[in-house]
KEMAR-923371 format. One record per residue (C-alpha): x, y, z; residue in three letters; chain; residue number from 0. Coordinates in steps of 0.5 Angstrom, whole numbers, plus 500, padded with zeros to 3 digits. Layout:
<atoms>
    u    v    w  residu  chaine  num
    X    Y    Z     ALA       A  NUM
...
</atoms>
This chain:
<atoms>
    u    v    w  residu  chaine  num
  541  770  338     UNK       A    0
  542  765  335     UNK       A    1
  541  765  327     UNK       A    2
  536  762  324     UNK       A    3
  537  756  318     UNK       A    4
  534  758  312     UNK       A    5
  527  753  311     UNK       A    6
  530  748  306     UNK       A    7
  536  747  311     UNK       A    8
  530  746  317     UNK       A    9
  526  741  312     UNK       A   10
  532  737  310     UNK       A   11
  534  736  318     UNK       A   12
  527  733  318     UNK       A   13
  527  729  313     UNK       A   14
  529  721  315     UNK       A   15
  537  720  315     UNK       A   16
  540  720  308     UNK       A   17
  535  724  304     UNK       A   18
  540  729  301     UNK       A   19
  544  723  299     UNK       A   20
  538  720  296     UNK       A   21
  536  726  292     UNK       A   22
  543  727  290     UNK       A   23
  543  720  287     UNK       A   24
  537  721  284     UNK       A   25
  539  727  280     UNK       A   26
  545  723  278     UNK       A   27
  541  717  275     UNK       A   28
  536  723  272     UNK       A   29
  542  726  268     UNK       A   30
  546  719  266     UNK       A   31
  539  717  263     UNK       A   32
  536  723  259     UNK       A   33
  545  723  257     UNK       A   34
  544  715  254     UNK       A   35
  537  718  251     UNK       A   36
  540  723  247     UNK       A   37
  545  718  242     UNK       A   38
  540  713  242     UNK       A   39
  535  717  240     UNK       A   40
  540  720  234     UNK       A   41
  541  713  232     UNK       A   42
  534  710  232     UNK       A   43
  532  717  228     UNK       A   44
  538  715  222     UNK       A   45
  536  707  222     UNK       A   46
  528  710  220     UNK       A   47
  531  715  215     UNK       A   48
  536  710  212     UNK       A   49
  530  705  211     UNK       A   50
  526  709  208     UNK       A   51
  532  711  203     UNK       A   52
  533  703  202     UNK       A   53
  525  703  199     UNK       A   54
  527  708  195     UNK       A   55
  534  705  193     UNK       A   56
  530  698  192     UNK       A   57
  525  701  187     UNK       A   58
  531  705  182     UNK       A   59
  534  698  182     UNK       A   60
  529  694  180     UNK       A   61
  529  700  174     UNK       A   62
  536  699  172     UNK       A   63
  535  691  172     UNK       A   64
  528  692  167     UNK       A   65
  530  688  162     UNK       A   66
  525  692  157     UNK       A   67
  531  698  159     UNK       A   68
  536  695  154     UNK       A   69
  540  702  154     UNK       A   70
  541  702  161     UNK       A   71
  546  697  161     UNK       A   72
  550  699  155     UNK       A   73
  550  706  157     UNK       A   74
  551  709  164     UNK       A   75
  549  715  162     UNK       A   76
  542  713  159     UNK       A   77
  543  708  166     UNK       A   78
  543  714  171     UNK       A   79
  537  718  167     UNK       A   80
  533  712  166     UNK       A   81
  534  711  174     UNK       A   82
  533  718  175     UNK       A   83
  526  719  172     UNK       A   84
  523  713  176     UNK       A   85
  516  715  175     UNK       A   86
  510  716  181     UNK       A   87
  515  716  187     UNK       A   88
  511  719  192     UNK       A   89
  513  726  195     UNK       A   90
  519  727  191     UNK       A   91
  521  734  190     UNK       A   92
  528  734  187     UNK       A   93
  531  729  182     UNK       A   94
  538  730  180     UNK       A   95
  544  725  176     UNK       A   96
  551  726  179     UNK       A   97
  557  723  176     UNK       A   98
  561  717  180     UNK       A   99
  566  724  182     UNK       A  100
  560  727  185     UNK       A  101
  559  732  179     UNK       A  102
  552  734  178     UNK       A  103
  550  734  170     UNK       A  104
  543  734  169     UNK       A  105
  536  736  174     UNK       A  106
  530  733  172     UNK       A  107
  526  735  177     UNK       A  108
  526  741  183     UNK       A  109
  532  746  184     UNK       A  110
  538  746  179     UNK       A  111
  543  748  184     UNK       A  112
  548  742  186     UNK       A  113
  546  739  193     UNK       A  114
  551  739  198     UNK       A  115
  554  732  199     UNK       A  116
  554  728  205     UNK       A  117
  560  728  210     UNK       A  118
  561  721  209     UNK       A  119
  560  722  201     UNK       A  120
  565  717  197     UNK       A  121
  566  715  190     UNK       A  122
  566  707  192     UNK       A  123
  560  708  196     UNK       A  124
  554  703  195     UNK       A  125
  549  704  201     UNK       A  126
  544  710  200     UNK       A  127
  547  716  204     UNK       A  128
  541  720  208     UNK       A  129
  541  726  210     UNK       A  130
  534  730  214     UNK       A  131
  533  737  215     UNK       A  132
  527  739  220     UNK       A  133
  527  747  218     UNK       A  134
  523  750  215     UNK       A  135
  520  744  213     UNK       A  136
  521  737  213     UNK       A  137
  525  734  208     UNK       A  138
  529  728  207     UNK       A  139
  535  728  202     UNK       A  140
  537  721  199     UNK       A  141
  543  719  195     UNK       A  142
  543  712  192     UNK       A  143
  548  709  188     UNK       A  144
  547  707  182     UNK       A  145
  550  700  179     UNK       A  146
  547  697  173     UNK       A  147
  544  690  172     UNK       A  148
  549  685  173     UNK       A  149
  556  690  174     UNK       A  150
  559  692  181     UNK       A  151
  561  699  179     UNK       A  152
  558  704  181     UNK       A  153
  556  708  175     UNK       A  154
  553  715  178     UNK       A  155
  549  718  183     UNK       A  156
  541  720  184     UNK       A  157
  540  725  189     UNK       A  158
  533  726  191     UNK       A  159
  529  731  196     UNK       A  160
  523  728  199     UNK       A  161
  517  731  204     UNK       A  162
  519  729  210     UNK       A  163
  512  730  214     UNK       A  164
  512  723  216     UNK       A  165
  518  722  218     UNK       A  166
  518  728  222     UNK       A  167
  512  725  224     UNK       A  168
  515  719  226     UNK       A  169
  520  722  229     UNK       A  170
  515  725  234     UNK       A  171
  512  719  236     UNK       A  172
  520  715  237     UNK       A  173
  521  721  242     UNK       A  174
  515  720  246     UNK       A  175
  515  713  246     UNK       A  176
  522  713  248     UNK       A  177
  521  719  254     UNK       A  178
  515  714  257     UNK       A  179
  520  710  256     UNK       A  180
  525  713  261     UNK       A  181
  520  716  265     UNK       A  182
  518  708  267     UNK       A  183
  525  706  268     UNK       A  184
  527  712  272     UNK       A  185
  521  712  276     UNK       A  186
  523  704  278     UNK       A  187
  531  704  278     UNK       A  188
  529  711  282     UNK       A  189
  525  708  287     UNK       A  190
  529  701  288     UNK       A  191
  535  705  289     UNK       A  192
  531  710  294     UNK       A  193
  529  704  297     UNK       A  194
  536  701  298     UNK       A  195
  539  707  300     UNK       A  196
  534  710  306     UNK       A  197
  535  702  309     UNK       A  198
  543  703  309     UNK       A  199
  542  710  311     UNK       A  200
  537  708  317     UNK       A  201
  541  702  318     UNK       A  202
  547  706  318     UNK       A  203
  543  711  323     UNK       A  204
  542  706  328     UNK       A  205
  549  704  328     UNK       A  206
  551  711  330     UNK       A  207
  546  712  335     UNK       A  208
  548  705  338     UNK       A  209
  555  707  338     UNK       A  210
  555  714  340     UNK       A  211
  551  711  346     UNK       A  212
  556  706  348     UNK       A  213
  561  711  347     UNK       A  214
  557  715  353     UNK       A  215
  557  710  357     UNK       A  216
  564  708  356     UNK       A  217
  566  715  358     UNK       A  218
  562  715  364     UNK       A  219
  565  708  365     UNK       A  220
  572  711  365     UNK       A  221
  570  717  369     UNK       A  222
  568  713  374     UNK       A  223
  574  709  373     UNK       A  224
  579  714  374     UNK       A  225
  575  716  380     UNK       A  226
  575  710  383     UNK       A  227
  583  710  382     UNK       A  228
  584  717  385     UNK       A  229
  580  715  391     UNK       A  230
  584  709  392     UNK       A  231
  590  713  392     UNK       A  232
  588  718  396     UNK       A  233
  586  712  401     UNK       A  234
  593  709  399     UNK       A  235
  596  715  402     UNK       A  236
  592  716  408     UNK       A  237
  593  709  410     UNK       A  238
  600  710  409     UNK       A  239
  600  717  413     UNK       A  240
  596  713  419     UNK       A  241
  601  707  419     UNK       A  242
  607  713  419     UNK       A  243
  604  716  424     UNK       A  244
  603  711  429     UNK       A  245
  611  710  432     UNK       A  246
  611  718  433     UNK       A  247
  604  718  436     UNK       A  248
  606  712  441     UNK       A  249
  613  716  442     UNK       A  250
  609  722  444     UNK       A  251
  604  718  448     UNK       A  252
  610  715  452     UNK       A  253
  614  721  453     UNK       A  254
  607  724  456     UNK       A  255
  606  719  460     UNK       A  256
  612  719  463     UNK       A  257
  615  725  463     UNK       A  258
  620  724  458     UNK       A  259
  625  728  455     UNK       A  260
  621  734  451     UNK       A  261
  627  733  446     UNK       A  262
  624  726  444     UNK       A  263
  617  729  444     UNK       A  264
  619  736  440     UNK       A  265
  623  730  435     UNK       A  266
  616  726  435     UNK       A  267
  613  732  433     UNK       A  268
  617  734  427     UNK       A  269
  617  727  424     UNK       A  270
  609  727  424     UNK       A  271
  608  735  421     UNK       A  272
  614  732  415     UNK       A  273
  609  726  414     UNK       A  274
  603  730  415     UNK       A  275
  607  735  409     UNK       A  276
  609  730  405     UNK       A  277
  602  726  405     UNK       A  278
  598  734  404     UNK       A  279
  604  735  398     UNK       A  280
  602  727  394     UNK       A  281
  595  729  395     UNK       A  282
  595  735  392     UNK       A  283
  600  733  386     UNK       A  284
  594  729  385     UNK       A  285
  589  732  384     UNK       A  286
  592  739  381     UNK       A  287
  592  740  373     UNK       A  288
  600  743  373     UNK       A  289
  605  738  372     UNK       A  290
  613  737  372     UNK       A  291
  618  732  372     UNK       A  292
  623  729  377     UNK       A  293
  630  726  376     UNK       A  294
  630  719  378     UNK       A  295
  637  720  382     UNK       A  296
  633  726  386     UNK       A  297
  628  721  388     UNK       A  298
  634  716  391     UNK       A  299
  638  722  394     UNK       A  300
  631  724  398     UNK       A  301
  629  717  399     UNK       A  302
  636  716  403     UNK       A  303
  635  722  407     UNK       A  304
  629  721  409     UNK       A  305
  632  714  412     UNK       A  306
  636  716  415     UNK       A  307
  634  721  419     UNK       A  308
  628  715  421     UNK       A  309
  630  713  429     UNK       A  310
  630  706  427     UNK       A  311
  636  708  422     UNK       A  312
  643  706  425     UNK       A  313
  649  711  424     UNK       A  314
  653  706  423     UNK       A  315
  649  703  417     UNK       A  316
  653  703  410     UNK       A  317
  650  706  404     UNK       A  318
  650  704  397     UNK       A  319
  646  707  391     UNK       A  320
  647  708  383     UNK       A  321
  642  709  377     UNK       A  322
  643  708  370     UNK       A  323
  640  713  364     UNK       A  324
  633  713  363     UNK       A  325
  627  719  363     UNK       A  326
  624  723  368     UNK       A  327
  619  721  372     UNK       A  328
  612  726  372     UNK       A  329
  611  729  379     UNK       A  330
  606  724  380     UNK       A  331
  608  718  380     UNK       A  332
  615  720  382     UNK       A  333
  612  723  390     UNK       A  334
  609  715  390     UNK       A  335
  615  712  387     UNK       A  336
  618  717  394     UNK       A  337
  613  714  398     UNK       A  338
  614  707  397     UNK       A  339
  622  707  397     UNK       A  340
  622  710  404     UNK       A  341
  618  705  406     UNK       A  342
  622  699  404     UNK       A  343
  628  703  406     UNK       A  344
  626  704  413     UNK       A  345
  624  696  414     UNK       A  346
  630  695  412     UNK       A  347
  634  700  417     UNK       A  348
  629  696  422     UNK       A  349
  632  689  421     UNK       A  350
  640  690  420     UNK       A  351
  645  690  426     UNK       A  352
  650  695  426     UNK       A  353
  654  696  420     UNK       A  354
  649  693  416     UNK       A  355
  649  697  409     UNK       A  356
  642  698  405     UNK       A  357
  643  699  397     UNK       A  358
  639  702  392     UNK       A  359
  639  703  385     UNK       A  360
  634  704  379     UNK       A  361
  635  702  372     UNK       A  362
  631  704  366     UNK       A  363
  628  697  362     UNK       A  364
  623  701  357     UNK       A  365
  617  702  358     UNK       A  366
  619  701  366     UNK       A  367
  623  704  372     UNK       A  368
  625  698  377     UNK       A  369
  627  700  383     UNK       A  370
  631  695  387     UNK       A  371
  632  696  395     UNK       A  372
  636  690  398     UNK       A  373
  639  689  405     UNK       A  374
  644  684  408     UNK       A  375
  640  683  414     UNK       A  376
  637  676  417     UNK       A  377
  632  675  412     UNK       A  378
  624  674  413     UNK       A  379
  621  669  415     UNK       A  380
  619  663  411     UNK       A  381
  612  663  413     UNK       A  382
  611  670  413     UNK       A  383
  613  670  405     UNK       A  384
  607  668  402     UNK       A  385
  603  673  406     UNK       A  386
  608  678  405     UNK       A  387
  603  683  402     UNK       A  388
  597  682  406     UNK       A  389
  594  687  411     UNK       A  390
  596  685  419     UNK       A  391
  602  680  417     UNK       A  392
  608  682  421     UNK       A  393
  614  680  425     UNK       A  394
  616  687  429     UNK       A  395
  613  688  436     UNK       A  396
  608  692  435     UNK       A  397
  608  692  428     UNK       A  398
  601  692  424     UNK       A  399
  603  689  417     UNK       A  400
  600  695  414     UNK       A  401
  607  698  411     UNK       A  402
  608  693  405     UNK       A  403
  601  692  403     UNK       A  404
  600  699  402     UNK       A  405
  606  699  398     UNK       A  406
  604  695  393     UNK       A  407
  597  699  392     UNK       A  408
  600  705  391     UNK       A  409
  605  701  386     UNK       A  410
  599  699  382     UNK       A  411
  595  705  382     UNK       A  412
  601  708  378     UNK       A  413
  600  702  374     UNK       A  414
  606  698  376     UNK       A  415
  608  693  382     UNK       A  416
  612  691  388     UNK       A  417
  615  684  389     UNK       A  418
  619  680  393     UNK       A  419
  625  678  389     UNK       A  420
  629  673  394     UNK       A  421
  629  674  402     UNK       A  422
  635  670  405     UNK       A  423
  640  671  411     UNK       A  424
  644  676  408     UNK       A  425
  640  678  402     UNK       A  426
  633  681  402     UNK       A  427
  631  684  396     UNK       A  428
  625  688  394     UNK       A  429
  624  691  385     UNK       A  430
  619  696  385     UNK       A  431
  617  697  378     UNK       A  432
  614  704  375     UNK       A  433
  611  705  368     UNK       A  434
  615  711  365     UNK       A  435
  613  709  357     UNK       A  436
  615  716  354     UNK       A  437
  622  717  349     UNK       A  438
  628  718  353     UNK       A  439
  628  725  350     UNK       A  440
  631  728  356     UNK       A  441
  636  723  360     UNK       A  442
  639  723  366     UNK       A  443
  647  722  366     UNK       A  444
  648  721  374     UNK       A  445
  652  715  375     UNK       A  446
  654  712  382     UNK       A  447
  650  717  386     UNK       A  448
  653  717  393     UNK       A  449
  647  719  399     UNK       A  450
  649  725  403     UNK       A  451
</atoms>
C-alpha cells in the first residue's frame, strides 16, 4: 500500500509551479527588510535625541553668552555654575557640573551620584552627547560641553537628566510609521517579485512540458527507426538467403529432373543447409541481447573457407590474405561482414580463369575497418559499372543482379558502405567500410594470415 503524503506536501503539489520558490523568496525579502529596518530605526531615534540635546545646548550657550553675566567670561567655574542653573528648563530632573576631565564637582538638582560617562566621551568633545533610558521610566541623559563667549576652549560639561516620556512617545510614533512603510514596501515589492517569479516559473514549466513532449516523440521516433532498421536488416539477410539458394536449388532441380548423381544432390542440400544455418545465426545475433567480439583475422579465414568450398571456385585459384592490427568487431557486425565478403569473393571466383588469384585484406583506419576484395580477372563491362548495385543488373548467365545490391544494403545497415574502387582488365577491387569506433584496447596481432 502506497504511503500517503503529508497534507502540506499535497497542498504544495496542487499550487501553481514555482509557488514554493516564491514563498521562499518572500520570506527572505521580509527578513532582509526587517534587518534593514532595525539599524535605520536606531539611527532615527538617535537623531531625535540629538535634536533635543542641541536645543538644550543652545539655551545654555545663550546663557553663557549673556552680556549681563560678566563673571562667566572670566571665571570658568562661574561659567559652569551659571550655565548649569539655567532657570525654567522643562522636565529637568538632574543638573550636575563636571570638569573638562569628566570629574563631578557640583550637583545642583537631583541625584548626587556621578553620572556614567558616555563611551565616546572625550575632553575635546564639542557636540552634545545623549543617552536614552527606556526603563523604569523614560529618561534622556544629555552631556553638553561648555565654552564661554568668544572662546573655543571647553571649560567643563553640564549633565542633565530630563523626563523622556515625550521622546518615548515620539519613538513609538516613529516605530509605527516605519512599520507601516516597511509593510507597504514589502507588499509592493513582494507582489511584483511574486508576479515576475510566477510568470517565469510558468514559462519554464511550459518549456519543460514542451521539451518532455518532444523528447517522448523523439524517443518514439527512435524506437520506430530502430525497428525499421532491424526490419531492413532482416529483409536484407533474408534476401541474401534467397539469392544464395537459387544456384543450389537449380542444381538440385537438375539432378531430380535428369536423374543425375545423388552426390551432387547431397552436396546441394548441404550447401543450402549451411546457408540457412548461417542466416539463422545472423538473425539470432541481430535480435539477441548478448554480445561478443570476433577478431578480423577469423572473419577473413572463415570467408576464404566458404568461398573455396563454393562449386564455382577453381581448385587452382590462388589466395592472398592479410590484415593489420585493430579492434575486435562485435558479433552482429562480424556476421554481416562475413556475408558481404563471402559474396564478393564468390563473385570474383566465378569470373576467374584457372590459376587466377583473389586477394582479401583488412586495414583499420579509425573509426572504420576497411575490407578490400580484389581479383585479377577480366574486369566488369563498362556499361554495367554505373548500375552495378542496382537489382536485376547482372552479366552472369541466370544471375539476378541481387547479390551486390543486397551486400550494399547490409553494409549500410551497419553504418558503413560498399563501393567499387576500380575495375580494369587484370584488377577489379571492391572496398567495404565497417564502423568500429571504440578504442583499440584489445588489439589483434595477426599479420599475413594465410587461408587454409
